[in-house]
C-alpha positions in Angstrom: 11.2 -2.1 -7.9 12.0 -0.9 -4.6 15.4 -0.8 -3.2 15.8 -0.4 0.2 18.4 -0.9 3.4 18.6 -3.5 5.9 21.7 -3.5 8.3 23.8 -1.6 5.8 22.8 -4.5 3.3 21.1 -2.9 0.2 18.0 -5.1 -0.9 16.2 -4.9 -4.2 12.2 -6.0 -4.1 10.8 -6.4 -7.5 7.8 -8.2 -8.6 5.8 -9.9 -11.6 2.6 -8.7 -13.0 0.4 -11.7 -11.0 1.3 -8.9 -7.6 -1.1 -5.7 -8.1 0.0 -2.1 -6.5 -1.4 -2.7 -3.0 0.1 -6.7 -2.9 3.1 -5.2 -3.7 3.1 -2.1 -0.6 1.5 -4.6 1.9 4.6 -7.4 1.4 7.3 -4.7 1.2 5.8 -3.1 5.2 6.1 -6.4 5.8 9.2 -7.5 5.0 10.8 -4.3 6.0 9.2 -5.0 9.8 10.7 -8.7 10.0 14.4 -7.1 9.2 17.1 -9.3 10.2 15.3 -12.9 9.8 15.9 -11.6 5.6 19.2 -11.3 6.3 19.9 -15.2 6.3 17.8 -16.3 3.2 20.3 -18.2 1.3 20.1 -17.4 -3.1 17.3 -19.0 -5.2 15.4 -19.8 -1.9 11.8 -19.8 -2.1 10.2 -18.3 0.5 5.7 -18.2 1.8 5.2 -14.6 3.4 1.7 -14.5 5.9 0.4 -11.3 6.0 -3.0 -9.8 8.1 -3.3 -13.5 10.1 -3.7 -16.0 7.4 -5.6 -13.5 4.8 -3.2 -13.3 2.6 0.4 -15.3 1.4 2.7 -13.5 -1.0 5.1 -16.5 -2.8 8.9 -15.1 -3.0 11.9 -16.0 -4.5 15.5 -14.4 -3.2 17.2 -14.6 -6.8 20.3 -16.1 -7.5 21.9 -12.9 -8.3 24.8 -10.6 -7.1 22.5 -8.5 -5.4 20.1 -9.4 -2.3 16.9 -9.6 -4.9 13.8 -10.4 -3.1 11.2 -11.2 -5.9 7.3 -11.5 -5.3 5.7 -14.7 -7.5 2.5 -14.8 -6.4 -0.4 -13.1 -4.5 -2.6 -15.6 -3.0 -5.7 -14.9 -1.3 -7.0 -17.0 1.7 -10.1 -18.5 -0.6 -7.2 -19.8 -2.3 -5.7 -21.5 -0.2 -5.9 -25.5 0.8 -4.5 -26.8 3.6 -3.8 -31.2 2.5 
């Protein structure tokens, strides 16, 4: 779990056991770089975050809580993603 601030808004980032420490850190860095776009996400919204030119995908949900909490559910590698 990490707490951080984007434009004065406290945000909490959590993850499931499906995400390793390195993947969590890469997602955290990407989220901090995007800043303003995350403040527009409504509660209970699911997001797919793409990192490294489509090599990694993270499934993230803004939790429906009183705090601004983003939860990383899955870390999916490119080999496991199919275009239909």
